[in-house]
C-alpha positions as CSV (number, residue, x, y, z in Angstrom):
1,M,-10.9,-4.7,4.5
2,E,-8.4,-5.2,1.5
3,A,-6.4,-3.0,-0.8
4,V,-4.8,-4.1,-4.1
5,I,-0.8,-3.1,-4.6
6,V,-0.7,-1.0,-7.7
7,N,2.9,-0.3,-8.0
8,Y,6.2,0.8,-6.3
9,R,6.7,4.6,-5.5
10,R,8.8,5.6,-8.1
11,G,10.2,8.6,-10.2
12,R,11.8,8.7,-13.2
13,H,15.3,7.3,-12.3
14,T,14.7,5.8,-8.8
15,M,12.4,3.2,-7.4
16,H,11.6,3.0,-3.6
17,A,11.1,-1.1,-2.9
18,N,9.7,-0.3,0.6
19,Q,6.9,2.2,-0.5
20,L,4.2,1.0,-2.4
21,L,0.9,2.7,-3.7
22,L,-2.4,1.0,-2.7
23,E,-6.0,1.2,-4.3
24,I,-9.0,0.6,-2.2
25,E,-12.2,-0.1,-3.8
26,G,-14.7,2.5,-3.3
27,V,-12.0,5.1,-2.3
28,D,-12.1,7.8,-5.1
29,S,-11.0,11.0,-3.5
30,R,-8.1,12.2,-1.4
31,A,-10.5,13.1,1.5
32,K,-11.9,9.4,1.7
33,A,-8.1,8.2,1.3
34,S,-7.1,10.3,4.2
35,Q,-9.1,8.4,6.6
36,F,-6.9,5.3,6.3
37,I,-3.6,7.2,7.3
38,G,-1.8,5.5,10.1
39,K,-3.6,2.1,9.8
40,R,-1.4,-0.8,9.6
41,I,-1.4,-3.3,6.8
42,V,0.0,-6.7,6.2
43,W,1.0,-8.7,3.0
44,K,1.5,-12.4,3.2
45,T,4.2,-14.0,1.0
46,P,3.4,-17.0,-1.2
47,G,5.3,-19.2,1.6
48,G,3.3,-17.7,4.4
49,K,5.3,-15.0,6.2
50,E,3.7,-11.7,6.9
51,I,5.4,-8.4,6.0
52,F,3.9,-5.3,8.1
53,G,3.6,-1.8,6.9
54,K,1.9,1.3,7.7
55,I,-0.3,3.8,5.5
56,I,1.6,7.1,5.6
57,R,-0.3,9.5,3.1
58,P,-2.5,9.8,0.1
59,H,-0.9,9.8,-3.3
60,G,-2.5,12.2,-5.7
61,N,-6.1,13.3,-5.7
62,N,-8.0,10.0,-7.0
63,G,-7.8,8.0,-3.6
64,V,-4.5,6.2,-4.1
65,L,-2.6,5.5,-0.7
66,R,1.2,5.4,0.0
67,A,2.3,2.8,2.3
68,R,5.6,2.1,3.8
69,F,6.6,-1.4,4.7
70,S,9.3,-2.6,7.1
71,R,11.2,-4.1,4.3
72,G,11.0,-4.1,0.5
73,L,8.5,-6.2,-1.3
74,P,9.3,-8.3,-4.2
75,G,7.9,-7.6,-7.7
76,T,5.4,-10.5,-7.4
77,A,3.6,-8.4,-4.9
78,L,2.4,-6.2,-7.5
79,G,-1.2,-6.6,-8.3
80,T,-1.9,-8.9,-5.2
81,K,-4.1,-8.0,-2.1
82,T,-3.0,-6.8,1.3
83,R,-5.2,-6.8,4.3
84,I,-5.9,-3.5,6.3
85,L,-5.8,-4.1,10.1
86,E,-8.1,-2.3,12.3
87,K,-6.4,0.0,15.0
């Protein structure tokens, strides 16, 4: 299954580069999004390296998820796809 990286988790003055917001096609409510909590995800760099992360909680009420990666992702990751791994 795939998810699209929407944006970093951010506030008005701060940005958390290792926490990103993900959107999955067909997931449009907080209840549906909660089913993905705890699943691991992987993002491939253009060079072929893999950066792993984990879905930690829903973000808002419209099905967006919050994920924490082992290290910060570059700005080129925004708008790209990540793969959700099965447990």
